[in-house]
N, C-alpha and C positions, 0 to 999 in steps of 0.2 A: 718340800723345802724350796724357798724362793731363790732364783738365780740372781736377783737384784734386790737384796733386802734393804739396803740404804735408800735406793731410789723409790721403792714401793712405799716405804715409811714416809719419805718426804712428799711423795705424791698424795698420800692419804691426808697428810697435814694440809697440803695446798687445797685439796678438795673440800676439806672441812671449813677453810677460811675464805675461799674464793667462790663467787657465783659461777655457775656453769659457763656463762658466756665468757668470763675472764679466764677460766680454765681452758676453754677452747682457743682463746687468743694465744695463750702460752703454748699450747700444743702446736698450733699453726706455725709460730715462730721457730720452734724447735725443728719441726718437720721441714721447714724451708731453709734451714741451715743458717739462721741469723747468728751473728756473734753474741756471745754470752751477755755482754754489756747491753746490747740492744734488746735482747730477750728480757732482761731484768727490768727494763723500763718500757715494755710494750704497752702497759696499761697505766695511765696516769691516775692512780688511786693510792691512798695511804696504805702502807704495808705490803703492797704488791712486790716491790723490788726486794724486800727482805725475804718474802716467801719464795720468789723465783730464784733468788741467789742460792738459797738452801737447796732447792730442788736441783739446780744446775751442778752444785758441788757434789750432791749424791749421785747424779747421773755420771759425772766424771769418775767418781770413786768406783762405781760398779761397771763403768765402760758400757753403758747402755747405748745401742745404736739409735740415731735420731728418729728414724721412722718407728721403731718399737716404742720409744718414749712418747712420741706423738699419739700412737694408737692407744697406749695405756691411758694417757690423760683424757683422750676423747671418750674412752669407755667409762672412766670415772665421771666425766661430765654428764654423760647420758644417764648413768645410774643415779646421780644426784638429782637430775631433773625428774626422773621417773618417781623417785622417792618423795620429792617435794610436791609433786602433783597430788599425792594422796594426803589430804589435810585431815587431821583428827583434832577435835575440840572437846575438851572435858571441863565440866564445871567443878569448881573447887570452893570449899566453904570453911570458915572458922566458926566456932561456937557450938551450940547444941546440935546433935545429930538426930536423925529420925530413921527408925528401922525400915519403914515401908519404902523410903527413898534413900538408898545408900549413896553417899558421896565421899570423896576423898578430902582429907583435912588439909588446910593450907600449910600447917607445920610439916606434915609428912611430904607433901608435894614439893615444898621448897627444899627440904633436905635431899630428897631424891634427885631434884633437878641439879643441885650443886654436885651431887655424886656422879651424875652423867657427864659432866663437863670434862673434856680431855685437852682442850686447847685454850678456850676463852670463856670467861664468865663475866657477865655484866649485871650489876644490881643497882637499882635506884630506889630510894626510900625517903620519905619525909622525916619521920621520926624513927629512932632505933634505940633499942636497949639490948644489952648482952643476953644472948639466948644460947645456952650451952650446946644443944644439938646442932644448931646452925654454925656455931663457931667451930665445933669439931669437924663438921663437913667442910668448912672453908679451909681449915688447917690441912686436912687430907688433900684437898684440891691443890693447894699451894705446893704441898710436898711432891705431888706427881707432875708438877711443872705447868699447871694451868695459869694463864694470865688473868688475874682477878682484878676487876675495877669496880669500885663502889662509889656511887654519887649520892650525897646526902644533903639535907638542908642543914643550915647552921642556926644557932640561937639568934644571931643578929638578923639573918635572912628571914626568920619566921616572924619578925616584928613583935616579939613578945608572946606569940601563940605557943611556943615551946618553952619549957623551963627545965631546971636541973642540969645534968651534964650534957655536953655537946653530943648530938647523935653519933658523931664519928668515934666517940669513946667506946661504943659498943664493939668496935673492931680492933681495939688495942691488943697487942701481943700477937699480931698476925704479920710477921715480916714478909715483905714481898707484895703484900696487898697495896693497891694504889687507890688513894682517896681523892675524890673530886667534889667540887661544889659549884653553885651558880653565884658568883660574886654579886653583891648588892648593886655595885656600880654598873653592872652589865644589864640590869633590869630596867626596861623602859617604863614600866608601871610601878608606882610607889608600893602597892600592896601585893605585888606578884610573889608567888611562892614556888619553890621546887617541890611539887606535890605528887610527882609520879611514883608509883610503886610497881616496879616490874623486875623480872629476872630473865636473862637470856643465856642459854648454854650452847656454845659452839654454833650460834646462829641457826640452830635447828629447832630449838625448843624455847617457847616464850610463855612466861607466866605474867598475866596482867591481873592485878588484884586491888581491892580497896584496902588491903591489910598493910599496915606498916610493919617493919621488922622489929616488933616488940612482942613480949609474951601476950599482951592484951590483943594485939593484932592477929597473931597466928593461932591463938588458943581461945581467949575468953570472949572477945566481941563476936557479934555476928557480922562477918565480912564475906564478900563474894568475889570470885575471880574466874578467869578462864585460862586453861592450859592449852596451848596451841602447838601441835607438832606438824611439821611440814608446811608447804605453801611458802609464800614470800614474807609473811608477817614477822617471823623471827629474824630473818636476814635484814629486813627494812628497819626494824627496831634497833638492831645493833649498828647498822650503818648511820642511822640518825644520831645516836649517841656519839659515835666516832666523829661525825661531822660537827656536832656541837663542840666537841673538844678541839678539833682542828681549827675551827673558826674563832676560838677564844671565848665562846659563850660560857663554856664550863672551864674551870681552872683547877690546877692541883691544889689540894688542901694541905697546907703546911702543918707539920707537927702531928 
């Protein structure tokens, strides 16, 4: 049984959302006895203050000595670095399968990735249609407190290449999910499209695929992708999306 349950839970959350270098900066400030307000703003990056404030509150609640808190955070940072150094890459396919070359399907990998997320889930897709297994997985993720962000193209942004319902309609009925898009007025080129198809879970697992979030994309078409675990690619992808939002390149999608 843990002596510091609240602090350990908050530290695990911080380790999942911060790079090891930022986790070490937080540990150093704690160990050096900085005031809480200064610790919370030790790293000028979006979200750091919120994460650090929650950790500091948990430390206060459990009365964790500063040096013990520092050592624990440094240990987490070292563990995360060691884990991220081991990169695993797996090919993912939609469409017909072949027995001599077994591969995992896009549909199953996507649902599994959503199921792995504990803190943050980022999805980007050009086109989207309601897909029951994915919607069920997203519902469960939201219920367990995952911060879910989806970036989609719009009918206007597609310049007529997409028809029917807005891609965002595929995510109706998922309260708490946040929708974003690339406004047409923010595009420097006339025919630019929001064409990325990726998924990132907790900045640890990244799926990059040619498949849209449609039944055709994840089942019927021949589509190919890569599932990346570890390394810097998942972290960098999440950071890039966050920076696009912070700079106003991506905007919340109303309605």
